N, C-alpha and C positions, 0 to 999 in steps of 0.2 A: 797777882797782877799779870805775871808771865803765863800762868796756867790759864787765866780767863781770856788772854789774847788768843793761845792756841784751840781753845773751845770756840771762841768767835769766828776764828777763820775757817774751822772744820766745818761749823755751822753754814757759812756762806758756800763752801764747796758744795756741801750735800744739797743745798738749796738751788743749785744752779746745774742740774743734770742736762738740760737741754741745750745751754750754752757749750758745755763740755763736749757734747756730741754734735760733730759736723754732720749735716745732713745731706744724703746724696742728691747729686742735681740729676734732673731728669728733663731732658727737652721733648715735649709733647707736642705732635703736629696737629693743629685742630684745622678743619675745612672751614675756611673763611666764610661761606655761603651758610654753614650750621651754628655759628655762633649764637643766634635767637632760636635755634630749632630744637625740638625736642630729642634728638640725636645726640645732643650735648648734656643731657640732663643727667647722666652717670658721672660726667667730668665734674660738674658744678656741685653734684651731691658729694662726691668723694673730697672735693676741696672744702665744701663747707661744713661737712661732718667731721672731718679731720682724719679721714681714713689714710690719705696720703701721709700726713704727718705722723700718725700713728706707726707707719712702717717706715719713717725716717726719710722721707723723700722730699725733696724740694723740687716742685714741678713747675718747670718755665713753659709756659704756653705759647706757642709760635703759631701765628695765624699764617697758613699759607693760601695762595690765591683762589684755589678751587680744587675739585674733587680729581680733576686729572693731573696736579701737581704734587699729590701726596706722596706717591713712591719716589718721585723724583728728588722731593726732600730728604728722604731716607737715604737714596743713592750718593746724594750731594752730602751727606753728612751735615745736614742743616737742621735736622731733628733726630732723636735716638727712637722714638718711636711715634707712629704716626696712625690717626685715624683715617679710614680710607673705606670708599665703596668697594665690595669685593670684586667687582669686574675688573676695577682698575689695577688691583693686587695681582689678579690672572694674568692681565693684559701685559702688565711689566716684568712679571716672572717669566713669562714666554719670550720676553724680549731680552733676558739676560740679567735681569735685576736680581739681587740677592735678597730680596724682601721675602718674608713669611709671615703669615697670621700667627699671633701669640696670644692674645686675648679677644674674645669675643664682644662684639657690639649689637647695636639693635638689630634684631634677628629679622623681622619682617615688618619694617617700616610701611605703614598702610598710606598710600596716595589715592586721594579721591579725585575724580573728574569732577571738576567744578564749572559749571557753566553760565552764562548771563542768564538773568532772570526769565527772559523771553523763550530760553531754550527749554523743552519740557522733556525731551526725550533724545537717546542716542541717534535716532532717526532725522532730528532737526539739526544734527552737525553736518549734513551733507552741504559741501561746497563752502562750510566754515573754516576760520583758521583755528588751529589746535596747537599748542606749543607744547614741543617735546624737549627732553634735554639731550645729551649725545647719543648717538645710536646705541653706543655699547652699555648705556647706563640702564640698569633695572627699571628705572623709572620709565623710559622711553618703551622699553619691552613689554612691560606690564600693560602701559597705556595702549600700545598696539593690539595686544592681545585681548584686552578688555574692549575696545572698539568693533574687533573683528568678532568677537562672541555676541556682539549685539549687532551684527550684520555689515559693519563699515569695512571695506578693504581700502588699500592703499590707493589713492586717487580719487576716492570718494570726498576726502577733505583735505584741506590745504594744511600744511605745517612750516612752524618757524622753529628754530634750534634757539633755545634760551636755557641757560644753567643757573641753576638756584632757584629754590622754592619763592623768594623774596622778588626775582626778576620777572618770574612766571605770574606772581600775584600782582605785580605792578601793570603787566601786560592786559591781564584782565580787567583790573579795575579802571585802566585808561579806556577800555574799550577797543583795543587794537587785536585782543585776542577773543574769540567766541567761547573759547574752553581751553582749560589747562589742568594738569594734575599737580594738587597740592597736598602737602603733608599736614601735620597737625602742628600749632593750632589754626593755621590759617585755613583749612577747610571749614572747620567749625564756626568760625568768625563770618567767612563769606556766606555761609548758609544761615546765620542769623540776620543777614542783611538782606536776604532775598534772594541770594544766588541759587541754582539748582544743582544739587548732589546727585549725579546720574549713576555713580556706582564706585565700587574702589577695588583695589588690587587684590584683595583678597579673594576676589570671585575667581581669578584665574591663577594665582601664586600663592596658595595656603601653606607652603613651605619654603622657607628661603634663608639665606645666611646674607643678610643685606650690607652689614657693614661689619668690619673687624678694626684691630687694632695691630698694625705690623711692625717688625722690626726688621733689620739685617740680620741674617743669621748669623754672621760673625760677630756682630754688636752683642745679642743676647746669649751666645755661648760664652763670651767673655766677660759678661756682667750677669750671670744666671740668676744670683741671688737677689740682685736689684730687680731683674724682671719677673721673678716670683712675688717678690713684695709689691709690685707694681700690678700684679694680676690680682693679688689678694686684696688689695685697696679697691679695684674695681668691682669683684665680687661683692665685698661687703656694701659697695654703693647700689649694686641692683638688687640685692637682698633687702636693703633698707627700703628701696623704692616700691618693692611690691608688698610689703609687709603694712597689712590694714591698720596697725596701730600707728603706723608713720605718715598716714595719708594727709593729714592736715599740714603736717611739716613738708612733705613733698609738693603739696600743692602750692605753698609758699614758695618754695625753691622754683617751681615751675613758673609761676605767675613772675617772679623777679626776673628771670632770665630769659623768657619769652616775650615779655610784654603783653601776654594774654591776661584778660582779667581772671580773678580767681575762679568764677564759676565757669569759667572755659577751660582753664587749668584742671578744675575736678571733673569736668565732663571728658577730658582727655584721657585722665587715668581710669575712670570707670570703664570707658571704651575698651582700653587696653587689658584691664584684669578683672572685669565683671561680665562675662567670664573670662579668662585668660586666652587671649587670641593669638598668642605666641609672637607678639611684636616684641618683647623685651625678652632677653636671657634671663634664667633664674640666678644664676650667680657668675656671668660673664664666660659662661662655656662658649664652645664654637661647635655648632651642628655640623657634622659630616654631611648628612642628607641636604642640609641647607646649602652647603657649598656646591655639592654635587648638582643641585636643582640651578644654580647661577650658571654653571658650565654647560649644562643641557640648553639653558636659554640661550647661552651664547652660540652655541651649534645652532640653535633653530633659527636664528637671525642671520647666520654665517659669518659672524664675527671670529669663531672659531672652527676650525675645518677636522674632519674626522681622520684619524682617529682621536677622540677626544680624551684629554689628560684627566688623570684620577684626581680626586679632590685632595688627597693626602700629599700630593705634590705640593700644595701651596700652604700647608699648615704645619705647626710643630706645638703638639700639644704637651711636651715635656715641663712647660713653664705653669700651665694650668693644672697638671696632675700633680706637681709637686705643691702646690697652694691648696690641694684638695678641692679643687673646683670643677674637675672634668672627670 
């Protein structure tokens, strides 16, 4: 009787390995305006496929108000790691933030210039209202470069500053804006409704590091093993996303998290990967040339003054290297 009791207790203990292991809590800053954006697809994939759980990470997603709050969230210790557009990391670091990029995000998110159905060319935008993001944002920079490439200089069109794809989409659908830059799936969905796609950012910026995941240098150094495991989980997510064998499952995740119809989600993934347009990293790596391009663009717009800083100043690759991803 006693022996059977001991065996039963041992079996119970063996059967509860997860309960016996406390997961490491990690506070992740998500851009509020990107909740239903493809830029959050790796996060949702890592969650739904259990890549974070496998790395023994309990991720707490904290939504921050917008792109210009992401580095502030790190500085104020609201989050441990934070998804951010690269220009805001550079801007914050140059102002004294201890933040540094440790994991790569969407490398060159494509923004399409989508206009009202009656606008058929860039020339038709003369005197019209065009929505921009913040001046430092690569969305605004690429939009201005694209307009200039097609013969429109500052002053040829009116602008309004609207932060977030959903905000710009609303302005276009309401008729207040004549054209706006939209990411996916919004650009595909608007085109399907008869709106005009005039061009996209790949015409003017073929190489970029649009987004990264940043952390405070001191936090990452003190939690290196956790940072490496976090990087590995996102690396697995990006590999899963680009694997043709995973396409149906990724379509399902994308449709569920962006509210895009499955056929639109499938069209998005085909657009990214067939052929590979460099939109997503292969395994969460950070592109040094891509970060250098961001710095160059900020210099062109006057947001940064020469001498321009080196890309390495804003990146710490040791965690990606330790995870075998860089």
